C-alpha positions as CSV (number, residue, x, y, z in Angstrom):
1,S,6.8,214.1,310.6
2,I,9.8,216.3,310.6
3,L,12.0,213.6,312.1
4,M,11.0,211.2,309.5
5,K,12.0,213.7,306.8
6,E,15.4,214.3,308.5
7,F,16.2,210.6,308.7
8,N,14.6,209.7,305.3
9,D,18.0,208.6,303.7
10,F,18.6,206.2,306.6
11,L,15.0,205.1,306.8
12,N,15.4,204.2,303.0
13,N,11.8,205.3,302.3
14,T,10.3,203.1,305.0
15,N,8.3,204.7,307.8
16,S,9.5,202.6,310.7
17,K,8.9,204.4,314.0
18,E,10.6,201.5,315.8
19,V,13.9,202.1,313.8
20,L,13.7,205.8,314.2
21,E,13.2,205.5,317.9
22,D,16.2,203.1,318.1
23,V,18.7,205.6,316.4
24,I,17.3,208.5,318.3
25,K,17.7,206.6,321.6
26,S,21.3,205.9,320.5
27,G,21.7,209.7,319.9
28,L,22.7,209.2,316.3
29,S,22.2,212.1,313.9
30,P,21.1,211.7,310.2
31,N,24.5,213.0,309.2
32,I,26.5,210.4,311.0
33,L,24.3,207.6,309.7
34,K,24.7,209.0,306.1
35,L,28.5,209.2,306.6
36,A,28.5,205.6,307.7
37,G,26.2,204.4,304.9
38,A,23.9,202.8,307.5
39,K,20.3,202.4,306.3
40,V,17.2,200.2,306.7
41,F,17.5,197.2,304.5
42,T,14.7,197.0,302.1
43,G,15.7,194.1,299.9
44,S,14.0,190.7,299.7
45,K,14.4,187.8,302.1
46,E,16.5,186.1,299.5
47,E,18.8,189.1,299.1
48,L,19.3,189.1,302.9
49,Q,20.0,185.4,302.9
50,A,22.6,185.9,300.1
51,K,24.3,188.6,302.1
52,L,24.3,186.6,305.3
53,G,24.9,183.1,303.9
54,F,22.0,181.7,306.0
55,S,18.3,181.9,306.2
56,I,16.3,183.6,309.0
57,D,12.7,184.4,309.7
58,T,12.3,188.0,308.5
59,N,8.6,188.3,309.2
60,G,7.8,191.4,311.1
61,R,11.5,192.3,311.5
62,I,13.4,195.3,310.4
63,F,17.1,195.1,309.6
64,I,19.5,198.1,310.0
65,E,22.4,197.5,307.6
66,F,25.9,198.7,308.6
67,P,28.6,198.5,305.9
68,Y,32.0,197.4,307.0
69,F,34.9,199.1,305.1
70,T,38.4,198.0,304.1
71,Q,41.3,200.5,304.3
72,E,40.7,201.0,300.6
73,G,37.1,202.0,301.1
74,L,35.6,198.8,299.8
75,I,32.7,197.1,301.5
76,P,33.4,193.4,302.1
77,F,30.2,192.7,304.1
78,Y,27.3,194.2,306.1
79,R,26.2,193.5,309.7
80,Y,22.6,193.9,310.6
81,K,20.8,195.1,313.7
82,V,17.6,193.1,314.0
83,L,14.4,194.8,315.4
84,P,12.8,193.1,317.3
85,P,15.7,190.7,318.3
86,I,15.5,187.1,317.3
87,V,15.2,184.6,320.2
88,I,16.9,181.3,319.6
89,D,17.1,178.8,322.5
90,G,16.1,181.6,324.9
91,K,19.0,183.9,323.8
92,E,18.3,187.2,322.2
93,I,20.1,187.8,319.0
94,K,20.4,191.6,318.2
95,Y,22.9,191.6,315.4
96,L,23.6,189.3,312.5
97,H,27.0,188.7,311.0
98,P,27.6,186.9,307.7
99,K,28.5,183.2,307.9
100,N,32.1,182.3,307.3
101,T,33.2,185.9,307.4
102,P,36.0,186.8,309.8
103,A,35.1,189.4,312.4
104,I,36.9,192.6,311.8
105,P,36.7,195.9,313.6
106,Y,34.2,198.5,312.4
107,I,36.3,201.3,310.9
108,L,34.9,204.1,308.8
109,P,37.0,205.6,306.0
110,I,37.5,208.8,307.9
111,I,39.1,206.8,310.7
112,W,41.4,204.9,308.4
113,E,42.7,208.3,307.4
114,V,44.3,208.9,310.8
115,K,46.0,205.5,311.1
116,D,49.5,207.0,310.6
117,K,48.9,210.0,312.9
118,S,50.3,209.0,316.3
119,N,49.1,212.3,317.7
120,R,45.5,211.4,317.1
121,P,44.0,209.1,319.8
122,I,41.9,206.2,318.7
123,W,38.8,205.2,320.9
124,I,37.8,201.6,320.9
125,T,34.3,200.6,321.9
126,E,31.8,197.8,321.4
127,G,29.5,198.0,318.4
128,E,28.8,200.1,315.4
129,K,26.3,202.6,317.0
130,K,28.7,203.4,319.9
131,A,31.6,203.9,317.5
132,L,29.3,206.2,315.4
133,K,28.3,208.2,318.4
134,L,31.9,208.8,319.3
135,I,32.8,209.8,315.8
136,Q,29.7,212.1,315.8
137,Y,31.3,214.0,318.6
138,G,34.7,214.3,317.0
139,K,36.5,211.2,318.4
140,N,38.4,208.7,316.2
141,A,36.5,205.5,317.1
142,I,36.7,201.9,316.1
143,G,33.9,199.5,317.0
144,L,34.4,195.8,317.9
145,S,31.4,193.8,316.9
146,G,30.6,192.4,320.4
147,V,32.6,191.2,323.3
148,W,33.6,188.1,321.3
149,N,34.2,190.3,318.2
150,F,31.7,188.2,316.1
């Protein structure tokens, strides 16, 4: 479909309608996803385990990979949105954060560029997708990875 082609970089050559519906529901454009480096993870279960530092059941699940950036533009780690969510002890787990990795705010390189510009307001919101949505509409946004920031 036309939408699949527009989001092809993000979909990482997968044809997941579930992931496409998720980002469209969030109102995210292919351009903002590309700017963020977000994409569907297509690596092996072992690669995912190495990135997270723990093992999870990947069967039937899709993982959206969000790179986190340092001020210098390096990527110290990735967080993953899980579709469908994992249920552990009755609790839905929608995002996975690497073990023994401190929680840091989600800040894209273009937002780091305004850190010394006091005339440029910064919006703070919860989560990567909400931050991306604000950035998509011209706001300088930082996302906190959940209410507890981890």
